[in-house]
C-alpha positions, -999 to +999 in steps of 0.1 A: +415-598-799+419-622-770+395-620-740+413-618-707+404-643-680+382-632-652+393-637-616+370-640-587+375-631-551+373-659-525+342-643-509+324-644-542+334-681-548+321-690-513+289-672-519+283-691-551+293-724-536+269-719-506+241-710-530+249-743-549+249-763-517+216-750-506+201-763-539+172-738-539+181-730-576+193-751-604+229-748-617+216-730-648+197-705-627+228-699-605+249-696-636+227-669-650+224-651-617+262-650-610+273-650-647+295-680-641+296-713-661+278-742-644+309-763-645+328-736-625+300-735-599+303-773-596+340-771-591+337-744-565+311-763-546+333-794-546+363-774-534+342-758-507+329-791-494+364-807-494+379-778-475+351-772-451+368-790-422+396-765-423+373-739-408+373-759-376+410-767-375+425-744-349+451-766-332+476-766-360+476-728-362+480-726-324+510-750-324+527-731-352+521-698-334+535-713-301+566-726-319+572-692-336+568-675-302+593-698-286+618-693-314+614-655-311+619-656-273+651-676-278+663-651-303+656-622-279+675-640-252+705-646-275+705-609-285+704-597-249+734-620-240+753-606-270+745-570-261+756-575-225+789-591-237+795-562-261+789-537-232+814-556-210+840-557-238+835-520-247+839-511-210+871-530-208+885-513-239+874-479-227+848-474-255+815-456-250+787-479-239+757-457-246+742-478-274+710-485-255+679-487-276 
């Protein structure tokens, strides 16, 4: 019977990586404590250190949010213009115009 792979939550990986970075215990001690292979701990530590700068990158997220906000405002404006046009045409055709939200 095959053994299924274990998956670990990001919080657990960060905890193990931080413990490895602190170097208060050897890899073998950490391996026994967390029940993870030493090579895996080394890999998580390397990934953690490589991506540490992402914690301080806020500008990219703000720019994306601003761009999305502008796109949504433009869409709202377009929909309001279309709604007003439909009201005007409905009124000219004598159709009911009570389709307010």
